[in-house]
C-alpha positions in Angstrom: 10.2 31.5 56.5 12.8 28.6 56.7 14.9 27.6 53.8 13.4 24.1 54.0 10.0 25.7 53.6 10.8 27.5 50.5 12.6 24.8 49.0 9.5 23.0 49.5 7.7 25.7 48.0 9.8 26.0 45.0 9.8 22.3 44.4 5.9 22.0 44.6 5.8 24.9 42.3 8.1 23.3 39.7 6.1 20.3 40.1 2.8 22.0 39.3 5.1 24.0 36.3 5.9 20.5 35.0 2.4 19.3 35.0 1.1 22.5 33.6 3.7 22.2 30.6 2.6 18.4 30.3 -1.1 19.3 30.1 -0.2 22.1 27.5 1.7 19.7 25.4 -1.4 17.5 25.5 -3.6 20.0 24.7 -1.9 20.9 21.6 -1.6 17.4 20.5 -5.4 17.0 20.8 -5.9 20.5 19.2 -3.7 19.0 15.9 -5.8 15.6 15.9 -9.2 17.6 16.2 -7.8 20.0 13.1 -7.0 16.4 11.2 -10.4 15.3 12.0 -11.9 18.5 10.8 -10.2 18.5 7.5 -11.2 14.8 7.2 -14.8 15.4 7.7 -14.7 18.5 5.3 -13.1 16.1 2.7 -16.1 13.4 3.2 -18.5 15.9 2.9 -17.2 17.2 -0.3 -16.9 13.6 -1.5 -20.6 13.0 -0.1 -21.7 15.9 -2.5 -19.8 14.4 -5.5 -21.5 11.1 -5.0 -24.9 12.5 -4.5 -24.4 14.5 -7.9 -23.3 11.3 -9.6 -25.9 9.5 -8.5 -28.6 12.0 -9.8 -27.2 12.2 -13.0 -27.1 8.3 -13.3 -30.7 8.3 -12.1 -31.6 10.9 -14.8 -29.7 8.5 -17.4 -31.4 5.4 -16.3 -34.8 7.3 -16.4 -33.8 8.4 -20.2 -32.8 4.7 -20.9 -36.2 3.5 -19.2 -38.3 6.3 -21.7 -36.2 4.9 -24.9 -36.8 1.2 -23.8 -40.4 1.9 -23.6 -40.5 3.8 -26.7 -38.6 1.2 -28.6 -41.1 -1.7 -26.9 -44.1 0.4 -28.3 -42.6 0.5 -31.8 -41.8 -3.5 -31.8 -45.4 -4.0 -30.8 -46.6 -1.8 -33.6 -44.2 -3.6 -36.2 -45.4 -6.9 -34.6 -49.0 -6.0 -35.3 -48.3 -4.9 -38.7 -46.3 -8.0 -39.4 -49.2 -10.1 -38.5 -51.7 -8.1 -40.3 -49.4 -8.3 -43.7 -49.1 -12.0 -43.3 -52.9 -12.1 -42.9 -53.4 -10.1 -46.0 -50.9 -12.2 -48.0 -52.7 -15.4 -47.0 -55.7 -13.8 -48.0 -54.3 -12.8 -51.4 -53.1 -16.3 -52.1 
């Protein structure tokens, strides 16, 4: 083999090694970015669970308040009926 041919082969190998190094660096960067995305997704999943729990607790509170409001409405209606009944009796007595 001639020196020129060997130099040409060496140059090609160096070019291939350079491209391989660039590809390896690019893949390392992609891997790092992927790890960041995975961490962010994990954080979002955790926050989603916390939001879901808060919504469920709020739903329970709302249902409890609705029950209290319903009970209060029945009491108001009962007191209103008693008041009307008492007014009628007072008119009858007078």
